[in-house]
C-alpha positions as CSV (number, residue, x, y, z in Angstrom):
1,M,8.2,20.3,12.5
2,K,10.1,21.4,15.6
3,A,7.7,24.3,16.1
4,I,4.7,22.0,15.8
5,F,6.2,19.5,18.3
6,T,6.9,22.3,20.7
7,Y,3.3,23.5,20.4
8,F,1.9,20.1,21.2
9,A,4.2,19.8,24.2
10,K,3.2,23.2,25.5
11,H,-0.5,23.1,24.9
12,Y,-1.4,19.3,25.2
13,G,1.5,17.9,27.3
14,W,2.4,15.5,24.5
15,A,6.0,14.4,24.4
16,L,6.2,13.2,20.8
17,S,8.9,10.6,20.5
18,F,9.7,10.7,16.7
19,P,12.4,12.8,15.2
20,T,11.7,16.0,13.3
21,N,14.4,15.5,10.7
22,P,12.7,14.4,7.4
23,D,15.4,11.8,6.5
24,R,15.1,10.2,9.9
25,L,11.3,10.2,9.7
26,L,11.5,8.5,6.3
27,Q,13.8,5.8,7.7
28,K,11.4,5.3,10.6
29,L,8.6,4.6,8.1
30,K,10.7,2.1,6.2
31,E,11.6,0.4,9.5
32,Q,7.9,0.0,10.3
33,G,7.1,-1.7,7.1
34,V,5.6,1.2,5.1
35,D,5.7,0.8,1.3
36,R,4.1,4.0,0.3
37,A,2.7,7.0,2.3
38,F,0.6,10.1,1.7
39,T,2.7,13.1,2.8
40,L,0.7,16.1,3.9
41,A,1.8,19.7,4.1
42,Y,-0.2,22.7,5.5
43,T,0.6,26.2,6.6
44,H,-0.6,28.1,9.6
45,K,-0.6,31.5,7.9
46,P,-0.7,32.8,4.3
47,G,2.4,33.4,2.2
48,L,4.2,30.2,3.1
49,S,2.5,27.7,0.8
50,R,4.8,28.0,-2.3
51,S,8.1,27.7,-0.5
52,L,6.8,24.6,1.4
53,N,5.4,23.1,-1.7
54,C,8.7,23.6,-3.6
55,W,10.6,21.8,-0.8
56,L,8.0,19.0,-0.8
57,A,8.2,18.5,-4.5
58,D,11.9,18.3,-4.4
59,Y,12.0,15.9,-1.4
60,C,9.3,13.6,-2.8
61,T,11.0,13.4,-6.2
62,K,14.1,12.1,-4.4
63,H,12.0,9.7,-2.3
64,P,9.2,8.2,-4.4
65,L,7.9,6.2,-1.4
66,L,6.1,9.5,-0.5
67,I,3.0,10.8,-2.3
68,P,2.8,14.6,-1.7
69,F,-0.4,16.5,-0.9
70,G,0.4,20.2,-1.2
71,A,-0.2,23.1,1.2
72,I,-2.5,26.0,0.5
73,H,-4.0,28.7,2.7
74,P,-7.3,30.5,1.9
75,L,-5.6,33.9,2.4
76,D,-2.7,33.2,0.0
77,Q,-2.5,36.2,-2.3
78,D,-1.3,34.0,-5.1
79,L,-3.9,31.3,-4.5
80,E,-4.5,30.3,-8.1
81,H,-0.7,30.2,-8.8
82,V,-0.2,27.9,-5.8
83,I,-3.0,25.6,-7.2
84,T,-1.7,25.4,-10.7
85,E,2.0,25.1,-9.6
86,C,1.1,22.1,-7.4
87,L,-1.2,20.3,-9.7
88,D,0.3,21.1,-13.1
89,Q,4.0,21.9,-12.6
90,F,4.8,19.6,-9.6
91,G,2.2,17.0,-10.5
92,F,0.9,16.7,-7.0
93,L,-2.1,14.3,-6.8
94,G,-3.8,16.4,-4.2
95,M,-3.9,19.2,-1.6
96,K,-4.3,19.4,2.2
97,L,-6.4,21.7,4.3
98,H,-6.4,21.9,8.1
99,C,-9.5,24.0,8.9
100,L,-8.8,24.3,12.6
101,V,-5.2,25.6,12.2
102,Q,-6.1,27.7,9.2
103,Q,-9.2,29.1,10.8
104,C,-11.5,28.5,7.8
105,R,-14.5,26.3,7.0
106,P,-14.4,23.6,4.4
107,D,-17.1,25.4,2.4
108,D,-15.3,28.7,2.5
109,K,-16.1,30.3,-0.9
110,R,-12.5,31.6,-1.1
111,L,-11.5,28.0,-1.6
112,D,-13.8,27.5,-4.6
113,P,-10.9,27.9,-7.1
114,L,-9.1,25.0,-5.4
115,Y,-12.1,22.8,-5.5
116,K,-12.9,23.7,-9.1
117,A,-9.3,22.9,-10.1
118,L,-9.3,19.6,-8.3
119,T,-12.6,18.4,-9.8
120,E,-11.6,19.5,-13.3
121,R,-8.3,17.4,-13.0
122,S,-9.8,14.6,-10.9
123,K,-7.3,15.2,-8.1
124,G,-7.8,14.7,-4.4
125,I,-7.9,16.7,-1.2
126,I,-7.6,15.8,2.5
127,I,-9.4,18.2,4.8
128,H,-9.2,18.2,8.6
129,S,-12.8,19.3,9.2
130,G,-14.0,17.2,12.1
131,S,-14.3,18.2,15.8
132,F,-11.9,15.5,16.9
133,P,-9.7,15.9,18.9
134,Q,-10.5,19.6,19.4
135,P,-13.9,21.1,18.5
136,A,-14.4,24.5,16.9
137,K,-17.9,25.0,15.8
138,E,-17.2,28.1,13.7
139,H,-14.7,26.2,11.5
140,L,-15.3,22.4,12.0
141,G,-18.3,20.1,11.4
142,V,-19.9,17.7,9.0
143,N,-22.5,20.3,7.9
144,Y,-19.8,22.4,6.3
145,V,-18.5,19.3,4.5
146,A,-22.1,18.6,3.3
147,N,-22.4,22.1,1.9
148,L,-19.1,21.6,0.1
149,L,-20.1,18.3,-1.5
150,K,-23.4,19.8,-2.6
151,R,-21.5,22.3,-4.6
152,F,-18.7,19.9,-5.7
153,P,-20.3,16.4,-5.7
154,D,-17.5,14.9,-7.7
155,L,-14.7,15.9,-5.3
156,N,-12.3,13.1,-4.3
157,L,-12.2,13.8,-0.6
158,I,-10.6,12.1,2.5
159,I,-11.8,13.2,5.9
160,P,-9.2,12.3,8.6
161,H,-9.9,11.0,12.1
162,L,-13.0,9.3,10.8
163,G,-14.8,12.6,11.0
164,L,-15.3,12.2,14.7
165,N,-17.4,13.3,16.5
166,D,-19.9,13.3,13.5
167,L,-19.5,9.7,12.4
168,P,-23.3,8.9,11.9
169,A,-23.7,12.0,9.7
170,Y,-20.6,11.1,7.7
171,S,-22.1,7.7,7.1
172,E,-25.0,9.3,5.4
173,L,-22.7,11.3,3.2
174,L,-20.8,8.1,2.2
175,N,-24.1,6.8,0.8
176,E,-24.4,9.8,-1.4
177,Y,-20.9,10.7,-2.6
178,E,-18.7,8.0,-4.1
179,G,-15.6,10.1,-3.9
180,L,-15.8,10.5,-0.1
181,F,-13.5,8.4,2.1
182,L,-12.7,8.5,5.8
183,D,-9.3,7.6,7.4
184,T,-8.4,6.5,10.9
185,A,-5.4,8.9,11.5
186,F,-4.7,9.2,15.2
187,I,-7.7,7.2,16.3
188,F,-6.0,3.9,17.2
189,Q,-2.6,5.3,17.8
190,N,-3.0,6.8,21.2
191,Q,-4.4,5.6,24.5
192,I,-4.9,9.1,25.8
193,V,-8.2,9.6,24.0
194,T,-11.5,7.8,24.2
195,T,-13.3,6.9,21.0
196,P,-16.7,5.4,20.2
197,L,-15.2,2.0,19.3
198,D,-18.6,0.2,18.6
199,D,-19.6,3.0,16.2
200,I,-16.2,2.8,14.5
201,V,-16.5,-0.9,14.0
202,R,-20.0,-0.6,12.6
203,T,-18.9,2.0,10.2
204,I,-15.9,-0.1,9.0
205,L,-18.2,-3.1,8.5
206,A,-20.9,-1.0,6.7
207,Y,-18.5,0.8,4.4
208,P,-15.6,-1.6,3.9
209,D,-14.6,0.1,0.6
210,R,-14.5,3.6,2.0
211,I,-12.4,3.5,5.2
212,I,-8.6,4.0,4.8
213,Y,-6.0,3.2,7.5
214,G,-4.2,6.4,8.6
215,S,-1.7,6.8,11.4
216,D,-1.1,10.6,11.7
217,F,2.7,9.8,11.9
218,P,4.8,11.5,13.3
219,F,2.2,13.4,15.4
220,I,1.5,10.3,17.5
221,L,2.7,9.0,20.8
222,E,3.4,5.4,20.0
223,P,4.9,3.3,17.2
224,L,2.6,2.5,14.2
225,Q,2.6,-1.2,15.2
226,N,0.8,-0.4,18.5
227,G,-2.2,1.1,16.5
228,I,-2.1,-1.7,14.0
229,S,-2.2,-4.3,16.8
230,R,-5.3,-2.6,18.3
231,I,-7.0,-2.7,14.9
232,L,-6.2,-6.4,14.5
233,D,-7.6,-7.1,18.0
234,L,-11.0,-6.1,16.6
235,E,-10.9,-9.5,14.7
236,L,-12.6,-8.1,11.6
237,P,-12.9,-10.4,8.5
238,G,-9.7,-10.8,6.6
239,D,-11.0,-9.3,3.3
240,I,-11.9,-6.1,5.2
241,Y,-8.4,-5.8,6.7
242,K,-7.0,-6.1,3.2
243,K,-9.2,-3.3,2.0
244,F,-8.6,-1.2,5.1
245,F,-4.8,-1.4,5.1
246,Y,-4.1,-1.4,1.3
247,D,-6.9,-1.7,-1.3
248,N,-8.9,1.4,-0.3
249,A,-5.9,3.7,-0.3
250,A,-4.7,2.2,-3.6
251,R,-8.2,2.8,-5.0
252,F,-8.3,6.4,-3.9
253,L,-4.9,6.8,-5.4
254,A,-6.1,5.4,-8.7
255,R,-9.1,7.8,-8.7
256,I,-6.7,10.8,-8.5
257,S,-3.9,9.5,-10.7
258,G,-5.7,10.0,-14.0
């Protein structure tokens, strides 16, 4: 966590204000009114996944507020063991990939054992695959996600950051794949980025059952309540807010809980 915070400060000039200590982060979540949270782990190089997942399993067992999504790297030598350990031994409900950091595409064939295991067990995955906030055409883009879903149409998949900057194309995929969801991580939490607000509102209204609130905590510059206030300022219908802030996440969780 300290290394990631340092990287953001050096390369983006972001002075992240939240602590890096896990216990203090958990306390911050509780103070901000969070009842349950998806907790995501990923590695920047192969060979680290198992040790990180072991730590995550132990920590989340002690703190059931947290729902762990395990780390995996496409170049892990023990890829299949990482998968079965997470899903079968630890009982994780899903896995996390960050295609920009891990320099891979969502449709990378090396990851097929992961996708096969997830669909066989009806578990979930969260994949950073969009070009927001930083593009990388060789690794990120909705076309790679479309290729993945063609091969694994029953995959339970969350795309963070609303899949920006490919939101119209993701809207088409939402029509075709019922296991696909988008979340709003980072989008409303920071004033340093410009987002297509009209398109975002149209998407939320068009797909009220498929958009999940996400914060990207603690990799954000402001308290959660700031982002929540901006969302409430949109003056969406009350039933949509209930789905957005709770029901849709609970429904995704039910899909992957067996």
